[in-house]
N, C-alpha and C positions, 0 to 999 in steps of 0.2 A: 298752207299746211293745216287748215281748219279741219280737214278730214282726219288728220293724225292725232292732234291734241285739241279737244273741244275747248272753245273759249268760255262757255258758260256752264254752270252747274246744272241748270234746268234742262239743257239739251240732253245730258247723260241720264239724269234722274227721271225724265219723262219717258225715256225708252225703257229703263229698267223697272220703273215703278208703275207700269200700266196695270190696271186692275183686271186685265184679261185672264191671267193665270191664277187669280185668287178666288177662294170660295166666298159665299155671301157672308159667312161669319167673319172671315178675315177682312173683308171689305168694311163691315160694320165696325170692327176693331180699329181699322185705320182711320175711319171717319171720326170715332170718338177721340182717338189720339190727336188727330188734326184739330178737332174742336178744342181740346185742352191746350194745344200750342197756340192757336189763334187767340184764345181768351187771355193767355198769360205769356207775354213775350219774354219774361225773365226766367221761365222754367228751364231747368237743366235736365238733360237726358243722361241718367246714370248708366242704364243698360237699355239698348234699343228695344222698343216695344214691350219692355218689362217693368222698368223702374224709372220714376221721374221725381224731381225734387224742386220745390218752390219756396224760396226764402221770402219772408216779409217781416216788417218791423212795425210794432205798435207800442206806444208809450215807452220808447227807448228799449224795448225788449225784442230781440231778433229771434224768430222761431222758424224752423224748417218744416215744411209739410212734405212728407214722403208718400208717394203714390205708387203702390205695388200692384201690378196687373197680374192676376193668376193665369195659369196656362189655358183655362177654359173661358177667359174673359172674351166677350162681354156676357156670356151665359152665367158666369160667377161674378159677384160684386167685387169691386176693387178694395184693397186693404189700405186705408188712409191712416197714417200715424204722424205724430209731431215729435220734435226734439228741440229743446229739452222738455220734459214732462210739465204740463200746465194744469191749472184748475179752471174748469169751465163746465157749464151744464151740457155742452155737446160732447164732452170727453167721458171716458170710463173712469173707474175709481182710481186707477193708477195714473191717469192723466196722459196716457200714451196713444191710445187708439180713439178715433172719432166714431161716436155712436149716434150721429145725426140720423133722423128719419129718412132723409134723402139718400144716405149711404146704405142704410139697412134695407130700404125698399128699392134698391137699384135693380133695373132691368136693362136688357140689351138695347132698348129704345130710349134710355135716359141720356141726357146731355152731360157728359163728364165735366166739360168746361164750366157750365152753369152751376154744377154742384160745388165745385171748388170755389167759384166766385161767391156763391151764397154763404159758404163757410167763412171766407174772408170778410164778407160784409157783417156777419154775426160777430166775428172777432173784433171788428172795428166798432161795432155798436156796443158790445159788452166785452171790454178788453180782458184777456185772461191774465192770471198771475202764475208765477212759477210754483210748482209743487214743492213741498218741504223736502222730499227725497232727492231733489235736483242738486247737482254739484255746483250750480251757479249760485250767485248771491240772490236769495229770494227778495230782499229789499235792503236799502241802505240805511236811511235815517227816518223812515216812516213805516208804519205798520199798515200794509194794504188791507182792504176790506176782505173779510172771509178767512183771515188767518188768525190762529190763536196767539195770544201774547206769549213772549218768551218761548218761541218754538224751539224744539230740541234740535241741536246741531250735530248730534251723533257723537258727542264726547263721552266715552264710557267712564272716565274717571271723575266726572262732575255729577253730583246728585241733582235730581230735578228740583227746580225752584218753584214755589207756589205762585200763581198769578197775583200780580199786585195791581193796585188802583192806578189808572193812567194819569190821574190828576194829582197824585200824591206828591207833596213837596218835601224836600229834605232841609231841615233847619237845625242848627246847633242849639242846644238847650243847656243852660247853666244850672248848677245845683240850686241857687237861690230862686231862679224862675220856676224850677221844678217844685220846690217846697211851697211857694206861694200859690202855684196853680193847683197843687194837691189839696191845700186847705180850703180854697174857695170852691172847688168842685165837689166837695163833700156835702151830701144831703142826708139828713137824718131820716127822711121818709123811706129810704131804700137801704136799710142796714145790711141786707143780705148781699148786696153787690155794690160796695163802696167804690167810687170812681177816683182812684188815686192817680194824679197826673204823672207820678214817677213810673208807675207800672204801665200806664197806657202808652208812654213814649219810649219804653225800652225796646231794643231791637229783638225781634222774635228769633229764636234759634232755628237755623236752617236744618231741615231733616237730612240725615245722612243715611248711607246704605247700612251702616252698622252703628247703632246708637250706643252700644255698650263700649265701643272702642274710644279711647281718649282722642279728642279733637281739639286742637289749639286754634287760636285766633290767627289764621293764615289767609284770610280773605275769602275762603270757600265755606267756612262753617264757624260756629261760635259755641263754645262749651260753657254752660252756666257754672258759676263757682259752686264748689261743694258746700252744702248746707250742713253745719255741725249738728250733732244730736242734742247737745246742750249748749246753752248760752250763759257763760260765766257772769255777764252783766246782770242777768235776772236773778242769779242765786244770791246776790247781795241785797236784794229788795225784800221788804217785809210783805206779809200776807195782805195787809191793808193797801200797800202801794200796788201790789199786783192786781188786787181787786179793782182799784181805781183805774188802773191802766186797761183792764178788761172792759170796764164800763164806759170809759171816755176814749173815743177813737183818736182824739188829737194827741193825747199823751202816748198812745200806742204808735202813732205815726212818727212822732219825734224820736221815740226809741228805735223805731225801724230805720229811720234815716241815718242813724249813727252806726249802723252795722257796716263792717269793712267790706262784706260781700256786695252790698248795694253800691258803695262808693266805687268798687272795682268795676261793676257793671256800667255805672254812669261814665267813668273814665274811658272804658273800652268803647262805649257807644260814641262818645265825642271823637275818639281817635278814628273809629270806623267811618264816621260821617266826614271827617276831614280827608281821609284817604279816598273815599268815594268822590268827593268834590274835586280833588286833585286829579283823579283818573278821568273824570268827566271833562275837565279842562283840557287834558292832553288829547283825549279823543276828539274834541271839537277842533283842536289845532290840526289834527290829521285829516279832518274832513275835506278841505279843498284838495289836498294831494290825492286822497283816495278817489274823489270825484273825477279829477283830471285823468288819473290812471284808468278809471273805469271807462271814461269816454274814449280814451286812446284804444283800449281793448275793443270796444264796440266798433270804432272806425276801422281798426285793422281786421276785425272779423268781417265787416261789410266788404272791405277791399278783397279779402281772401275769397269770399263768396263770388264776387264779380270775376276775379282772376280764374277761379275754378271753372265758372261757367264758360268763360272765353276759351280756356284750355280744352275743355271737353268739345266745344264746337270746332275748334281747329283740329283736334284729333279725329273727329268724325269727317271733316273735310279732307284731311290727309288720307284717311282710309278709303274714301271714295275716289280720290285721285290715284291712289296706288292700284285700286281695282281697274280704273279706266286705262291705266298705262301698263297693264300686265301683258305678257307675251301673246296670250290667246286673243286679247282685245286688239292689240296692234296688228296681228295677222288678219283678223276679220276686217279691220279698216283698210289694210293694204289690198286685200282681195276686192273689196267694194270699189276702192279708188282705181285699181287697174281695170275693172270692168267699165267704170265711167269713162276713162281715157280711151278705151277701145271703142265704146259707143260714139264718142266725139269724133274719132278718126273715121269711123264708118259713115257718119253724117257728112263729113267733109268730102269723102269719096263720092257719095251720092250727089252732092251739090256739084262736083266737078263733072260727073257724067251727064248731069242735066244741063250743063253749060252755064251754071250760075256763077262760077268763079273762074279766074284766069289760071293758067297753068303754073305761073310763078308763085302765085298765092297758094295754090293747091299744094305744091311741093313743099314749101316752107312750113305751112301749118300741118300738113299730113305727117311729114317726117317728125315734127316736134311732138305731136300727140302719140305717134307710134313709139317713139323713143321713151316717152314717159310711161306708156303702158308696159313695155318690156322691162323697164327698170323696176317698176312696181311688182311685176310678176316674179322677177328674179329675187327681189327682197322677200317677197311673201314665201317663196319656196325655201330660201335659206332659213327663214324664221321657223318654218314648219319643221325643217330638219333639226334645228336646234331644240325645238320643243320635244320632238320624238327622242332625241338623244338624252335629254335631261329626264324624260319620263322613265327611261330604262333604269336610271340610277335612283329613282324615287325622290328626285329633287325638282318638283314642279316650279316653273318660273312664276 
């Protein structure tokens, strides 16, 4: 029954895919597509002769290269894009489309498989990073090169925070240490800019969208205490005492440290440091769980890509088999098989007339071949009638 159901895929594809009916432009297009498939075995065909997708992983980052062939390909260059968007010198500003010179200077004589391979080699040599606009995690616990610190995550209700020093350490500071550091850091040679340790270690107010609105200490902003217009403590001092305080910065600093507003700022700073340290400890405890879940997502995505590629290949195979088993294809095979059986019976008859076979052998073999020939012709005629009947009702088989 090999004449009815072909055993191999190559037998049917070689007959249907012969380049005899293709133009030179279509033949060149098929050669470029074949070069792309031969160079990358894991490539998936999204739409036949139109769209292809190639996944690859570099530095635990899975990126899909999408290759779109325009209608006038290869006279027009292919459109090569990636997802998710990445940062790389071969990409555009949005990180979506490839702007490599090999793609921009593409001609119909270029090798598409080598172009994609050179793009992968460049990605391996200089690994890309996710663009900030991507919905995926741009990084976990390290800041990759080329990315600004504290990148905006698109939260409209949080004000932008100014960049901080990478090596800045957070330490708690008591009032006694603050006073001692302030007195020792004072230098009379620079009276215009005294270095008070209290002021240098105070937390800077975070800029908000509306500075006139009252902001409480809620973790997102800090409102400095209100400074009164008058200080009752100074009204009790004499003019000579005020003059000494103005001339001697140590006395002024001692008076300054007794202000309740400064004490409130120091207490708020200590509380804020403690809350930050506690939040950092909680985040570090969540790091192993987050890393494990991230790896699980990557593994499942890799599995999804493989299953999708397998599914698309099987769908293509199912489509080819359905075409090879259509009513018109079966009718053509029955007609050819009936003709072959008739030729074999004619050869047996000629051999008998020439005296090459005995009469018993002739009768058995001749009748068998003739029976097969007439059966196939009958089946072919019935199938033709069924096709004609269905074509009248616009339901082709």
